[in-house]
C-alpha angles and dihedrals in degrees: 000000000000115000124179141179131208135174101214098186086218120005092214095050091048097041095112090053092046093049094047094046095047092048091050102038100031098202118190091225133018123188113202126195134193093027090164095202139102116251094250091057098044110120094241095152092059091058094041088058087061091052100261129138113217136215117182142184111180148152136194116287096337141073117333133158135208141180124211120195136176088210126057118285121224141173093031113188126181128196126359095289096242140080098262094092104009098157098035110112095195107113136052128165134185144153125257117184090337093310117121114222127190118191117193139180101198115208114264097225097219100213132008110258095018125122088253092055091049087049090053093053091048091049092053090049090051091050092057089052089048090057092050092049099048111023144040128220088241091059122105093249134162121190114189143154144083101332093176091217129105096199102187133045088248090056093074132046096237110023095169091059098037099043111115094024129105111293094021103052129128092234089058091047091055092052094046092049090053089053093048090046086067083082106280133141126209095229095194090064090050087071105021111043096162138083134266098056111125138168102189128055118184113235090214091065110082112244091349093162094048090047093042093234098157149126130233100224101135108085142179116206128181135186111261097259091051092044089059090064095045105116099187146350126194144163113241106215097175097088090052088073096049124104115289096359129186116250085245130059137206126286116198131194128184125207128193099229 
């Protein structure tokens, strides 16, 4: 089973890239973040033409998450189910062939110490509670998406300079570790333990892709039993060079199910 994640930075702006990549790579499941569109304007028909079922949770101009699946999608849940983040379209979960999938677009945090950074930490805390309330470490569970955290020095091109800033901050590391301690495995690191593997390249840095000045903030996690049957996980850099790319690229994991 081939499962992928991609922050599109607008699903409509990146639709040609999505269509070409899906037609070529044919993943069983694709999680999309930052769709930036209301549900009634999401381009569902374009994905259905490729044979995908679609579950969406979006809002105008901001945030938004979606799950595409070649198999039927069931048990769709959006949001946390409480009033802490009622208008925050950042999480969608479902089941595909008995596999639980959670797609998240974790808040960026903007600036350390800001209200948005405090919000990010609270969101991460709430996500750990969400796992405890709805899942078990023995479940076949995949959590993937734009996590907006580069948790290790090797996950960012200049850790010494970036450490303590948004996305590479000790307070974020603590929250992410608590989430992972639920019983999750970063499957990319199962296969690629070394540095210089990134998923996000800032447009404001000249030639950031060519110079490999990136961050690994798009992750795929699986519960331990499922991670054991993960046969590969890689970052697909090819679409990052296509016309009008996102500042992120695709991460793909394969499971022997």
